[in-house]
N, CA, C and O atoms as CSV, one atom per row, in Angstrom:
chain,resi,resn,atom,element,x,y,z
A,1,MET,N,N,0.839,-1.163,0.000
A,1,MET,CA,C,0.000,0.000,0.000
A,1,MET,C,C,0.891,1.235,0.000
A,1,MET,O,O,1.867,1.306,0.747
A,2,ARG,N,N,0.556,2.190,-0.827
A,2,ARG,CA,C,1.322,3.430,-0.969
A,2,ARG,C,C,0.744,4.485,-0.026
A,2,ARG,O,O,-0.471,4.668,0.047
A,3,ILE,N,N,1.626,5.172,0.692
A,3,ILE,CA,C,1.215,6.275,1.560
A,3,ILE,C,C,2.077,7.470,1.197
A,3,ILE,O,O,3.302,7.364,1.127
A,4,GLU,N,N,1.435,8.606,0.968
A,4,GLU,CA,C,2.186,9.810,0.672
A,4,GLU,C,C,1.386,11.026,1.090
A,4,GLU,O,O,0.158,10.990,1.175
A,5,GLY,N,N,2.108,12.101,1.349
A,5,GLY,CA,C,1.454,13.336,1.759
A,5,GLY,C,C,2.478,14.404,2.049
A,5,GLY,O,O,3.664,14.254,1.757
A,6,GLN,N,N,1.995,15.492,2.632
A,6,GLN,CA,C,2.886,16.585,2.969
A,6,GLN,C,C,2.350,17.308,4.195
A,6,GLN,O,O,1.178,17.184,4.552
A,7,PHE,N,N,3.232,18.059,4.824
A,7,PHE,CA,C,2.869,18.850,5.997
A,7,PHE,C,C,3.708,20.115,5.953
A,7,PHE,O,O,4.903,20.066,5.665
A,8,GLU,N,N,3.079,21.249,6.239
A,8,GLU,CA,C,3.800,22.511,6.226
A,8,GLU,C,C,4.036,22.982,7.663
A,8,GLU,O,O,3.102,23.110,8.454
A,9,PHE,N,N,5.301,23.234,7.974
A,9,PHE,CA,C,5.687,23.759,9.280
A,9,PHE,C,C,5.823,25.275,9.139
A,9,PHE,O,O,6.837,25.773,8.649
A,10,GLU,N,N,4.794,25.999,9.574
A,10,GLU,CA,C,4.772,27.462,9.453
A,10,GLU,C,C,5.797,28.097,10.385
A,10,GLU,O,O,5.811,27.820,11.585
A,11,GLY,N,N,6.658,28.952,9.827
A,11,GLY,CA,C,7.604,29.706,10.624
A,11,GLY,C,C,8.705,28.877,11.273
A,11,GLY,O,O,9.356,29.340,12.210
A,12,ILE,N,N,8.923,27.654,10.787
A,12,ILE,CA,C,9.934,26.769,11.388
A,12,ILE,C,C,10.951,26.404,10.310
A,12,ILE,O,O,10.581,26.000,9.208
A,13,SER,N,N,12.227,26.550,10.635
A,13,SER,CA,C,13.288,26.296,9.663
A,13,SER,C,C,13.469,24.805,9.382
A,13,SER,O,O,13.110,23.957,10.199
A,14,SER,N,N,14.030,24.504,8.214
A,14,SER,CA,C,14.330,23.110,7.855
A,14,SER,C,C,15.290,22.492,8.856
A,14,SER,O,O,15.172,21.312,9.184
A,15,GLU,N,N,16.257,23.294,9.352
A,15,GLU,CA,C,17.229,22.791,10.331
A,15,GLU,C,C,16.535,22.320,11.606
A,15,GLU,O,O,16.857,21.257,12.136
A,16,ALA,N,N,15.578,23.114,12.096
A,16,ALA,CA,C,14.863,22.765,13.326
A,16,ALA,C,C,14.025,21.499,13.124
A,16,ALA,O,O,13.994,20.633,13.998
A,17,VAL,N,N,13.346,21.388,11.979
A,17,VAL,CA,C,12.544,20.189,11.693
A,17,VAL,C,C,13.464,18.975,11.589
A,17,VAL,O,O,13.165,17.924,12.155
A,18,TRP,N,N,14.579,19.110,10.872
A,18,TRP,CA,C,15.537,18.008,10.713
A,18,TRP,C,C,16.045,17.534,12.074
A,18,TRP,O,O,16.057,16.337,12.361
A,19,ASP,N,N,16.463,18.484,12.906
A,19,ASP,CA,C,16.993,18.126,14.225
A,19,ASP,C,C,15.963,17.341,15.036
A,19,ASP,O,O,16.317,16.381,15.721
A,20,PHE,N,N,14.699,17.740,14.964
A,20,PHE,CA,C,13.640,17.041,15.700
A,20,PHE,C,C,13.451,15.630,15.146
A,20,PHE,O,O,13.388,14.661,15.902
A,21,LEU,N,N,13.361,15.527,13.824
A,21,LEU,CA,C,13.036,14.236,13.194
A,21,LEU,C,C,14.182,13.225,13.212
A,21,LEU,O,O,13.991,12.072,12.825
A,22,THR,N,N,15.349,13.636,13.649
A,22,THR,CA,C,16.475,12.703,13.752
A,22,THR,C,C,16.909,12.515,15.201
A,22,THR,O,O,18.010,12.030,15.460
A,23,ASP,N,N,16.052,12.895,16.150
A,23,ASP,CA,C,16.328,12.753,17.583
A,23,ASP,C,C,15.291,11.806,18.195
A,23,ASP,O,O,14.120,12.160,18.329
A,24,ALA,N,N,15.734,10.596,18.567
A,24,ALA,CA,C,14.822,9.560,19.076
A,24,ALA,C,C,14.005,10.038,20.270
A,24,ALA,O,O,12.811,9.751,20.349
A,25,ASN,N,N,14.621,10.758,21.194
A,25,ASN,CA,C,13.894,11.216,22.380
A,25,ASN,C,C,12.765,12.168,22.019
A,25,ASN,O,O,11.688,12.116,22.614
A,26,ARG,N,N,13.006,13.026,21.058
A,26,ARG,CA,C,11.975,13.987,20.650
A,26,ARG,C,C,10.891,13.302,19.818
A,26,ARG,O,O,9.709,13.614,19.968
A,27,ILE,N,N,11.281,12.374,18.943
A,27,ILE,CA,C,10.292,11.640,18.144
A,27,ILE,C,C,9.332,10.893,19.065
A,27,ILE,O,O,8.119,10.914,18.852
A,28,ALA,N,N,9.874,10.234,20.088
A,28,ALA,CA,C,9.058,9.441,21.010
A,28,ALA,C,C,7.996,10.283,21.700
A,28,ALA,O,O,6.931,9.768,22.040
A,29,GLN,N,N,8.265,11.571,21.913
A,29,GLN,CA,C,7.296,12.457,22.560
A,29,GLN,C,C,6.048,12.670,21.705
A,29,GLN,O,O,4.976,12.966,22.232
A,30,CYS,N,N,6.183,12.522,20.400
A,30,CYS,CA,C,5.078,12.835,19.489
A,30,CYS,C,C,4.477,11.627,18.777
A,30,CYS,O,O,3.410,11.748,18.175
A,31,LEU,N,N,5.120,10.483,18.826
A,31,LEU,CA,C,4.650,9.316,18.074
A,31,LEU,C,C,3.507,8.637,18.830
A,31,LEU,O,O,3.738,8.054,19.889
A,32,PRO,N,N,2.272,8.702,18.303
A,32,PRO,CA,C,1.137,8.105,18.999
A,32,PRO,C,C,1.359,6.608,19.270
A,32,PRO,O,O,1.751,5.859,18.375
A,33,GLY,N,N,1.107,6.194,20.492
A,33,GLY,CA,C,1.243,4.787,20.860
A,33,GLY,C,C,2.660,4.346,21.174
A,33,GLY,O,O,2.877,3.180,21.507
A,34,CYS,N,N,3.636,5.251,21.078
A,34,CYS,CA,C,5.029,4.888,21.317
A,34,CYS,C,C,5.265,4.657,22.808
A,34,CYS,O,O,5.038,5.543,23.632
A,35,GLU,N,N,5.719,3.461,23.134
A,35,GLU,CA,C,6.048,3.132,24.517
A,35,GLU,C,C,7.555,3.171,24.746
A,35,GLU,O,O,8.012,3.375,25.870
A,36,LYS,N,N,8.331,2.972,23.670
A,36,LYS,CA,C,9.787,2.989,23.780
A,36,LYS,C,C,10.388,3.243,22.405
A,36,LYS,O,O,9.944,2.672,21.409
A,37,LEU,N,N,11.391,4.097,22.359
A,37,LEU,CA,C,12.161,4.325,21.143
A,37,LEU,C,C,13.577,4.629,21.586
A,37,LEU,O,O,13.856,5.702,22.123
A,38,GLU,N,N,14.473,3.674,21.357
A,38,GLU,CA,C,15.855,3.803,21.800
A,38,GLU,C,C,16.810,3.689,20.628
A,38,GLU,O,O,16.648,2.841,19.751
A,39,LYS,N,N,17.809,4.559,20.630
A,39,LYS,CA,C,18.848,4.498,19.603
A,39,LYS,C,C,19.741,3.301,19.917
A,39,LYS,O,O,20.219,3.158,21.042
A,40,THR,N,N,19.966,2.442,18.921
A,40,THR,CA,C,20.795,1.246,19.120
A,40,THR,C,C,22.092,1.303,18.329
A,40,THR,O,O,22.973,0.465,18.522
A,41,GLY,N,N,22.217,2.272,17.449
A,41,GLY,CA,C,23.408,2.419,16.618
A,41,GLY,C,C,23.254,3.653,15.758
A,41,GLY,O,O,22.308,4.421,15.932
A,42,GLU,N,N,24.162,3.847,14.842
A,42,GLU,CA,C,24.101,4.996,13.952
A,42,GLU,C,C,22.915,4.847,12.997
A,42,GLU,O,O,22.948,4.035,12.071
A,43,GLY,N,N,21.867,5.641,13.235
A,43,GLY,CA,C,20.688,5.604,12.376
A,43,GLY,C,C,19.750,4.443,12.624
A,43,GLY,O,O,18.815,4.244,11.848
A,44,THR,N,N,19.966,3.657,13.690
A,44,THR,CA,C,19.077,2.532,13.986
A,44,THR,C,C,18.435,2.705,15.366
A,44,THR,O,O,19.056,3.190,16.312
A,45,TYR,N,N,17.178,2.292,15.442
A,45,TYR,CA,C,16.398,2.460,16.660
A,45,TYR,C,C,15.559,1.206,16.916
A,45,TYR,O,O,15.110,0.540,15.983
A,46,GLU,N,N,15.362,0.906,18.185
A,46,GLU,CA,C,14.474,-0.178,18.601
A,46,GLU,C,C,13.216,0.486,19.147
A,46,GLU,O,O,13.294,1.484,19.862
A,47,MET,N,N,12.049,-0.076,18.804
A,47,MET,CA,C,10.812,0.557,19.251
A,47,MET,C,C,9.825,-0.447,19.820
A,47,MET,O,O,9.884,-1.643,19.535
A,48,GLN,N,N,8.929,0.070,20.624
A,48,GLN,CA,C,7.794,-0.672,21.172
A,48,GLN,C,C,6.602,0.265,21.044
A,48,GLN,O,O,6.630,1.384,21.558
A,49,MET,N,N,5.542,-0.193,20.350
A,49,MET,CA,C,4.367,0.646,20.130
A,49,MET,C,C,3.091,-0.130,20.381
A,49,MET,O,O,3.045,-1.348,20.211
A,50,LYS,N,N,2.056,0.589,20.786
A,50,LYS,CA,C,0.723,0.028,20.918
A,50,LYS,C,C,-0.118,0.678,19.828
A,50,LYS,O,O,-0.255,1.901,19.786
A,51,ILE,N,N,-0.677,-0.139,18.953
A,51,ILE,CA,C,-1.430,0.389,17.812
A,51,ILE,C,C,-2.756,-0.351,17.702
A,51,ILE,O,O,-2.842,-1.548,17.978
A,52,GLY,N,N,-3.789,0.384,17.293
A,52,GLY,CA,C,-5.084,-0.232,17.040
A,52,GLY,C,C,-5.630,0.230,15.699
A,52,GLY,O,O,-5.577,1.415,15.372
A,53,VAL,N,N,-6.150,-0.702,14.934
A,53,VAL,CA,C,-6.807,-0.405,13.664
A,53,VAL,C,C,-8.131,-1.152,13.682
A,53,VAL,O,O,-8.156,-2.383,13.665
A,54,GLY,N,N,-9.226,-0.410,13.716
A,54,GLY,CA,C,-10.530,-1.046,13.820
A,54,GLY,C,C,-10.613,-1.831,15.119
A,54,GLY,O,O,-10.265,-1.317,16.182
A,55,ALA,N,N,-11.073,-3.071,15.037
A,55,ALA,CA,C,-11.219,-3.922,16.223
A,55,ALA,C,C,-9.906,-4.615,16.596
A,55,ALA,O,O,-9.833,-5.282,17.628
A,56,ILE,N,N,-8.881,-4.465,15.776
A,56,ILE,CA,C,-7.599,-5.135,16.013
A,56,ILE,C,C,-6.633,-4.159,16.691
A,56,ILE,O,O,-6.379,-3.070,16.176
A,57,SER,N,N,-6.104,-4.552,17.838
A,57,SER,CA,C,-5.105,-3.717,18.489
A,57,SER,C,C,-4.118,-4.590,19.247
A,57,SER,O,O,-4.394,-5.751,19.549
A,58,GLY,N,N,-2.975,-4.014,19.546
A,58,GLY,CA,C,-1.958,-4.746,20.280
A,58,GLY,C,C,-0.626,-4.044,20.243
A,58,GLY,O,O,-0.492,-2.953,19.688
A,59,SER,N,N,0.361,-4.688,20.843
A,59,SER,CA,C,1.711,-4.127,20.911
A,59,SER,C,C,2.579,-4.693,19.797
A,59,SER,O,O,2.462,-5.860,19.422
A,60,PHE,N,N,3.443,-3.845,19.285
A,60,PHE,CA,C,4.409,-4.232,18.265
A,60,PHE,C,C,5.805,-3.906,18.762
A,60,PHE,O,O,6.020,-2.867,19.386
A,61,SER,N,N,6.745,-4.782,18.489
A,61,SER,CA,C,8.165,-4.528,18.733
A,61,SER,C,C,8.846,-4.543,17.381
A,61,SER,O,O,8.483,-5.322,16.499
A,62,GLY,N,N,9.829,-3.686,17.222
A,62,GLY,CA,C,10.507,-3.680,15.943
A,62,GLY,C,C,11.625,-2.679,15.894
A,62,GLY,O,O,12.181,-2.281,16.917
A,63,GLY,N,N,11.947,-2.276,14.675
A,63,GLY,CA,C,13.061,-1.381,14.483
A,63,GLY,C,C,12.817,-0.362,13.396
A,63,GLY,O,O,11.970,-0.536,12.520
A,64,ILE,N,N,13.583,0.703,13.479
A,64,ILE,CA,C,13.580,1.757,12.469
A,64,ILE,C,C,15.035,1.977,12.078
A,64,ILE,O,O,15.922,2.017,12.931
A,65,ARG,N,N,15.263,2.116,10.789
A,65,ARG,CA,C,16.612,2.426,10.305
A,65,ARG,C,C,16.519,3.616,9.371
A,65,ARG,O,O,15.796,3.584,8.375
A,66,LEU,N,N,17.263,4.676,9.701
A,66,LEU,CA,C,17.362,5.841,8.823
A,66,LEU,C,C,18.604,5.663,7.964
A,66,LEU,O,O,19.670,5.319,8.474
A,67,HIS,N,N,18.475,5.894,6.669
A,67,HIS,CA,C,19.612,5.730,5.772
A,67,HIS,C,C,19.541,6.744,4.641
A,67,HIS,O,O,18.533,7.425,4.452
A,68,ASN,N,N,20.638,6.829,3.895
A,68,ASN,CA,C,20.768,7.821,2.814
A,68,ASN,C,C,20.431,9.227,3.302
A,68,ASN,O,O,19.715,9.978,2.639
A,69,LEU,N,N,20.965,9.566,4.477
A,69,LEU,CA,C,20.714,10.881,5.055
A,69,LEU,C,C,21.446,11.965,4.279
A,69,LEU,O,O,22.643,11.865,4.013
A,70,GLN,N,N,20.705,12.991,3.927
A,70,GLN,CA,C,21.256,14.191,3.306
A,70,GLN,C,C,20.798,15.343,4.192
A,70,GLN,O,O,19.749,15.941,3.952
A,71,PRO,N,N,21.603,15.655,5.237
A,71,PRO,CA,C,21.175,16.594,6.272
A,71,PRO,C,C,20.450,17.830,5.772
A,71,PRO,O,O,20.836,18.482,4.802
A,72,ILE,N,N,19.419,18.097,6.466
A,72,ILE,CA,C,18.376,19.107,6.351
A,72,ILE,C,C,17.575,19.072,5.051
A,72,ILE,O,O,16.779,19.977,4.801
A,73,SER,N,N,17.772,18.036,4.208
A,73,SER,CA,C,16.936,17.978,3.002
A,73,SER,C,C,16.161,16.667,2.855
A,73,SER,O,O,14.990,16.699,2.478
A,74,GLN,N,N,16.777,15.511,3.141
A,74,GLN,CA,C,16.010,14.271,2.984
A,74,GLN,C,C,16.694,13.081,3.640
A,74,GLN,O,O,17.902,13.087,3.879
A,75,TYR,N,N,15.884,12.052,3.928
A,75,TYR,CA,C,16.398,10.764,4.376
A,75,TYR,C,C,15.390,9.688,4.022
A,75,TYR,O,O,14.225,9.970,3.740
A,76,GLU,N,N,15.857,8.460,4.044
A,76,GLU,CA,C,14.990,7.312,3.812
A,76,GLU,C,C,14.906,6.519,5.101
A,76,GLU,O,O,15.798,6.598,5.946
A,77,MET,N,N,13.839,5.759,5.252
A,77,MET,CA,C,13.687,4.949,6.452
A,77,MET,C,C,13.090,3.597,6.112
A,77,MET,O,O,12.305,3.449,5.176
A,78,THR,N,N,13.491,2.618,6.908
A,78,THR,CA,C,12.945,1.274,6.831
A,78,THR,C,C,12.378,0.971,8.214
A,78,THR,O,O,13.051,1.174,9.224
A,79,VAL,N,N,11.143,0.487,8.254
A,79,VAL,CA,C,10.459,0.202,9.517
A,79,VAL,C,C,9.938,-1.225,9.473
A,79,VAL,O,O,9.429,-1.676,8.447
A,80,ASN,N,N,10.067,-1.941,10.598
A,80,ASN,CA,C,9.449,-3.261,10.693
A,80,ASN,C,C,8.999,-3.481,12.123
A,80,ASN,O,O,9.648,-3.043,13.073
A,81,GLY,N,N,7.878,-4.167,12.259
A,81,GLY,CA,C,7.354,-4.464,13.585
A,81,GLY,C,C,6.552,-5.742,13.565
A,81,GLY,O,O,5.880,-6.049,12.581
A,82,THR,N,N,6.621,-6.492,14.656
A,82,THR,CA,C,5.831,-7.713,14.788
A,82,THR,C,C,5.179,-7.717,16.166
A,82,THR,O,O,5.698,-7.141,17.122
A,83,GLY,N,N,4.047,-8.371,16.241
A,83,GLY,CA,C,3.324,-8.492,17.500
A,83,GLY,C,C,2.155,-9.435,17.328
A,83,GLY,O,O,1.980,-10.027,16.263
A,84,ALA,N,N,1.352,-9.578,18.367
A,84,ALA,CA,C,0.203,-10.487,18.318
A,84,ALA,C,C,-0.741,-10.182,17.150
A,84,ALA,O,O,-1.279,-11.112,16.550
A,85,PRO,N,N,-0.959,-8.893,16.808
A,85,PRO,CA,C,-1.867,-8.615,15.694
A,85,PRO,C,C,-1.282,-8.887,14.310
A,85,PRO,O,O,-1.997,-8.761,13.316
A,86,GLY,N,N,0.008,-9.261,14.213
A,86,GLY,CA,C,0.607,-9.525,12.903
A,86,GLY,C,C,1.929,-8.803,12.735
A,86,GLY,O,O,2.696,-8.646,13.685
A,87,PHE,N,N,2.186,-8.365,11.503
A,87,PHE,CA,C,3.428,-7.659,11.232
A,87,PHE,C,C,3.171,-6.464,10.324
A,87,PHE,O,O,2.182,-6.411,9.593
A,88,VAL,N,N,4.091,-5.507,10.393
A,88,VAL,CA,C,4.057,-4.325,9.536
A,88,VAL,C,C,5.481,-4.092,9.047
A,88,VAL,O,O,6.432,-4.165,9.824
A,89,LYS,N,N,5.621,-3.812,7.757
A,89,LYS,CA,C,6.914,-3.481,7.163
A,89,LYS,C,C,6.723,-2.273,6.265
A,89,LYS,O,O,5.684,-2.123,5.622
A,90,GLY,N,N,7.727,-1.414,6.226
A,90,GLY,CA,C,7.604,-0.250,5.365
A,90,GLY,C,C,8.938,0.340,4.967
A,90,GLY,O,O,9.943,0.189,5.662
A,91,GLU,N,N,8.925,1.010,3.839
A,91,GLU,CA,C,10.073,1.755,3.305
A,91,GLU,C,C,9.530,3.117,2.914
A,91,GLU,O,O,8.457,3.217,2.318
A,92,GLY,N,N,10.272,4.169,3.248
A,92,GLY,CA,C,9.778,5.485,2.895
A,92,GLY,C,C,10.864,6.515,2.761
A,92,GLY,O,O,12.037,6.255,3.026
A,93,LYS,N,N,10.447,7.701,2.341
A,93,LYS,CA,C,11.361,8.810,2.128
A,93,LYS,C,C,10.715,10.080,2.687
A,93,LYS,O,O,9.520,10.318,2.506
A,94,VAL,N,N,11.529,10.888,3.368
A,94,VAL,CA,C,11.096,12.172,3.901
A,94,VAL,C,C,11.952,13.244,3.246
A,94,VAL,O,O,13.179,13.146,3.232
A,95,GLN,N,N,11.298,14.272,2.702
A,95,GLN,CA,C,12.012,15.366,2.051
A,95,GLN,C,C,11.577,16.685,2.682
A,95,GLN,O,O,10.387,16.930,2.881
A,96,LEU,N,N,12.558,17.529,2.994
A,96,LEU,CA,C,12.295,18.848,3.553
A,96,LEU,C,C,12.748,19.900,2.554
A,96,LEU,O,O,13.822,19.784,1.962
A,97,SER,N,N,11.926,20.928,2.368
A,97,SER,CA,C,12.346,22.028,1.505
A,97,SER,C,C,11.880,23.344,2.118
A,97,SER,O,O,10.759,23.446,2.616
A,98,PRO,N,N,12.757,24.355,2.075
A,98,PRO,CA,C,12.389,25.659,2.633
A,98,PRO,C,C,11.255,26.284,1.827
A,98,PRO,O,O,11.183,26.143,0.606
A,99,LYS,N,N,10.393,26.962,2.528
A,99,LYS,CA,C,9.293,27.716,1.918
A,99,LYS,C,C,9.343,29.117,2.491
A,99,LYS,O,O,9.949,29.341,3.539
A,100,ASP,N,N,8.719,30.049,1.821
A,100,ASP,CA,C,8.712,31.437,2.312
A,100,ASP,C,C,8.320,31.506,3.781
A,100,ASP,O,O,8.912,32.251,4.562
A,101,SER,N,N,7.323,30.725,4.140
A,101,SER,CA,C,6.767,30.823,5.486
A,101,SER,C,C,7.243,29.722,6.424
A,101,SER,O,O,6.687,29.578,7.513
A,102,GLY,N,N,8.251,28.939,6.044
A,102,GLY,CA,C,8.710,27.867,6.921
A,102,GLY,C,C,9.319,26.723,6.146
A,102,GLY,O,O,10.210,26.918,5.319
A,103,THR,N,N,8.825,25.514,6.423
A,103,THR,CA,C,9.379,24.306,5.798
A,103,THR,C,C,8.251,23.415,5.309
A,103,THR,O,O,7.261,23.201,6.009
A,104,LEU,N,N,8.414,22.902,4.103
A,104,LEU,CA,C,7.469,21.933,3.559
A,104,LEU,C,C,8.090,20.550,3.694
A,104,LEU,O,O,9.199,20.315,3.214
A,105,LEU,N,N,7.381,19.638,4.342
A,105,LEU,CA,C,7.815,18.257,4.467
A,105,LEU,C,C,6.929,17.413,3.558
A,105,LEU,O,O,5.703,17.502,3.615
A,106,GLN,N,N,7.559,16.594,2.721
A,106,GLN,CA,C,6.833,15.661,1.866
A,106,GLN,C,C,7.297,14.258,2.222
A,106,GLN,O,O,8.491,14.014,2.399
A,107,TYR,N,N,6.335,13.330,2.325
A,107,TYR,CA,C,6.687,11.949,2.639
A,107,TYR,C,C,6.014,11.014,1.652
A,107,TYR,O,O,4.939,11.297,1.122
A,108,SER,N,N,6.678,9.891,1.421
A,108,SER,CA,C,6.104,8.856,0.553
A,108,SER,C,C,6.695,7.526,0.975
A,108,SER,O,O,7.812,7.464,1.489
A,109,GLY,N,N,5.944,6.473,0.756
A,109,GLY,CA,C,6.457,5.159,1.102
A,109,GLY,C,C,5.474,4.054,0.801
A,109,GLY,O,O,4.333,4.294,0.407
A,110,ASP,N,N,5.941,2.849,0.994
A,110,ASP,CA,C,5.132,1.655,0.803
A,110,ASP,C,C,5.098,0.885,2.113
A,110,ASP,O,O,6.128,0.687,2.758
A,111,VAL,N,N,3.899,0.452,2.499
A,111,VAL,CA,C,3.707,-0.284,3.743
A,111,VAL,C,C,2.974,-1.581,3.429
A,111,VAL,O,O,2.050,-1.603,2.616
A,112,SER,N,N,3.399,-2.668,4.088
A,112,SER,CA,C,2.667,-3.928,3.970
A,112,SER,C,C,2.399,-4.457,5.370
A,112,SER,O,O,3.179,-4.229,6.294
A,113,ALA,N,N,1.295,-5.160,5.511
A,113,ALA,CA,C,0.909,-5.729,6.806
A,113,ALA,C,C,0.421,-7.152,6.590
A,113,ALA,O,O,-0.092,-7.489,5.523
A,114,GLY,N,N,0.587,-7.979,7.609
A,114,GLY,CA,C,0.115,-9.357,7.540
A,114,GLY,C,C,-0.436,-9.785,8.882
A,114,GLY,O,O,-0.220,-9.117,9.894
A,115,GLY,N,N,-1.141,-10.887,8.890
A,115,GLY,CA,C,-1.748,-11.375,10.121
A,115,GLY,C,C,-3.106,-10.739,10.346
A,115,GLY,O,O,-3.733,-10.253,9.405
A,116,ALA,N,N,-3.560,-10.740,11.585
A,116,ALA,CA,C,-4.898,-10.230,11.914
A,116,ALA,C,C,-5.068,-8.773,11.515
A,116,ALA,O,O,-6.148,-8.374,11.079
A,117,ILE,N,N,-4.018,-7.974,11.658
A,117,ILE,CA,C,-4.141,-6.553,11.325
A,117,ILE,C,C,-4.457,-6.356,9.840
A,117,ILE,O,O,-5.133,-5.395,9.475
A,118,ALA,N,N,-3.981,-7.244,8.997
A,118,ALA,CA,C,-4.255,-7.138,7.558
A,118,ALA,C,C,-5.712,-7.441,7.244
A,118,ALA,O,O,-6.213,-7.032,6.196
A,119,SER,N,N,-6.401,-8.151,8.132
A,119,SER,CA,C,-7.793,-8.532,7.881
A,119,SER,C,C,-8.741,-7.334,7.895
A,119,SER,O,O,-9.862,-7.435,7.395
A,120,VAL,N,N,-8.313,-6.199,8.461
A,120,VAL,CA,C,-9.195,-5.033,8.485
A,120,VAL,C,C,-9.233,-4.318,7.144
A,120,VAL,O,O,-10.086,-3.458,6.923
A,121,GLY,N,N,-8.321,-4.662,6.252
A,121,GLY,CA,C,-8.347,-4.102,4.905
A,121,GLY,C,C,-7.412,-2.935,4.700
A,121,GLY,O,O,-7.118,-2.171,5.620
A,122,GLN,N,N,-6.950,-2.816,3.465
A,122,GLN,CA,C,-5.984,-1.780,3.087
A,122,GLN,C,C,-6.516,-0.371,3.339
A,122,GLN,O,O,-5.782,0.496,3.812
A,123,ARG,N,N,-7.794,-0.144,3.023
A,123,ARG,CA,C,-8.346,1.204,3.156
A,123,ARG,C,C,-8.347,1.657,4.614
A,123,ARG,O,O,-8.026,2.806,4.915
A,124,MET,N,N,-8.712,0.742,5.518
A,124,MET,CA,C,-8.745,1.090,6.931
A,124,MET,C,C,-7.325,1.290,7.479
A,124,MET,O,O,-7.094,2.202,8.272
A,125,ILE,N,N,-6.375,0.442,7.061
A,125,ILE,CA,C,-4.981,0.589,7.493
A,125,ILE,C,C,-4.423,1.913,6.980
A,125,ILE,O,O,-3.746,2.631,7.717
A,126,GLY,N,N,-4.704,2.237,5.724
A,126,GLY,CA,C,-4.239,3.498,5.147
A,126,GLY,C,C,-4.805,4.696,5.887
A,126,GLY,O,O,-4.081,5.653,6.161
A,127,GLY,N,N,-6.081,4.657,6.210
A,127,GLY,CA,C,-6.711,5.748,6.960
A,127,GLY,C,C,-6.107,5.915,8.340
A,127,GLY,O,O,-5.857,7.035,8.784
A,128,ALA,N,N,-5.870,4.788,9.026
A,128,ALA,CA,C,-5.261,4.838,10.364
A,128,ALA,C,C,-3.834,5.378,10.273
A,128,ALA,O,O,-3.422,6.178,11.114
A,129,ALA,N,N,-3.080,4.951,9.267
A,129,ALA,CA,C,-1.700,5.423,9.101
A,129,ALA,C,C,-1.675,6.923,8.855
A,129,ALA,O,O,-0.856,7.633,9.439
A,130,ARG,N,N,-2.560,7.412,8.002
A,130,ARG,CA,C,-2.599,8.853,7.719
A,130,ARG,C,C,-2.974,9.649,8.970
A,130,ARG,O,O,-2.448,10.739,9.193
A,131,MET,N,N,-3.881,9.106,9.785
A,131,MET,CA,C,-4.280,9.785,11.014
A,131,MET,C,C,-3.104,9.876,11.997
A,131,MET,O,O,-2.883,10.922,12.607
A,132,VAL,N,N,-2.354,8.780,12.149
A,132,VAL,CA,C,-1.192,8.769,13.044
A,132,VAL,C,C,-0.125,9.741,12.539
A,132,VAL,O,O,0.464,10.480,13.328
A,133,ILE,N,N,0.126,9.744,11.231
A,133,ILE,CA,C,1.121,10.643,10.637
A,133,ILE,C,C,0.729,12.097,10.878
A,133,ILE,O,O,1.571,12.914,11.250
A,134,ASP,N,N,-0.545,12.423,10.666
A,134,ASP,CA,C,-1.020,13.788,10.855
A,134,ASP,C,C,-0.886,14.212,12.323
A,134,ASP,O,O,-0.431,15.320,12.608
A,135,GLN,N,N,-1.281,13.334,13.253
A,135,GLN,CA,C,-1.135,13.630,14.688
A,135,GLN,C,C,0.329,13.873,15.025
A,135,GLN,O,O,0.653,14.795,15.773
A,136,PHE,N,N,1.219,13.039,14.469
A,136,PHE,CA,C,2.645,13.166,14.741
A,136,PHE,C,C,3.164,14.520,14.295
A,136,PHE,O,O,3.807,15.219,15.079
A,137,PHE,N,N,2.900,14.909,13.050
A,137,PHE,CA,C,3.431,16.174,12.527
A,137,PHE,C,C,2.825,17.379,13.242
A,137,PHE,O,O,3.517,18.377,13.442
A,138,LYS,N,N,1.556,17.315,13.630
A,138,LYS,CA,C,0.945,18.409,14.396
A,138,LYS,C,C,1.631,18.551,15.745
A,138,LYS,O,O,1.863,19.669,16.205
A,139,CYS,N,N,1.955,17.444,16.379
A,139,CYS,CA,C,2.668,17.460,17.656
A,139,CYS,C,C,4.060,18.063,17.473
A,139,CYS,O,O,4.484,18.897,18.273
A,140,VAL,N,N,4.776,17.642,16.417
A,140,VAL,CA,C,6.119,18.159,16.145
A,140,VAL,C,C,6.035,19.683,15.980
A,140,VAL,O,O,6.823,20.417,16.577
A,141,ALA,N,N,5.085,20.152,15.176
A,141,ALA,CA,C,4.927,21.594,14.943
A,141,ALA,C,C,4.660,22.311,16.261
A,141,ALA,O,O,5.203,23.389,16.500
A,142,GLY,N,N,3.831,21.723,17.115
A,142,GLY,CA,C,3.523,22.334,18.396
A,142,GLY,C,C,4.731,22.434,19.312
A,142,GLY,O,O,4.884,23.420,20.033
A,143,LYS,N,N,5.583,21.430,19.290
A,143,LYS,CA,C,6.778,21.438,20.144
A,143,LYS,C,C,7.870,22.354,19.605
A,143,LYS,O,O,8.686,22.869,20.370
A,144,LEU,N,N,7.888,22.558,18.289
A,144,LEU,CA,C,8.887,23.452,17.698
A,144,LEU,C,C,8.420,24.896,17.779
A,144,LEU,O,O,9.127,25.799,17.333
């Protein structure tokens, strides 16, 4: 399933957004359902999250890897998680570009899910993912 969108950070520099999005402690403050996010190496993180989609909910453990970092302009990420509700895997790209009034963030990626969580359907998973992403970026903007 393809997920893409954008978010505008009004009055916030690309440097400030970049610094936030590459700091595990700050990301954890805004990531809905995040119970743990720890840096385990250069660009790698271990996570524990509680997520619900429709009637299916549960805890996921997994990892995030940031790669192909081009400071203050873009990076790619690989995410994987497993738990009682199934598994989630994803690859994506985040791009930052200065705008007159702040910073424009554009994201795109592909996500796949299996197990019970996949039974709720692609449309519902996509809607839940977009809602979590929107909550996350609104929180980031509020903290910056």
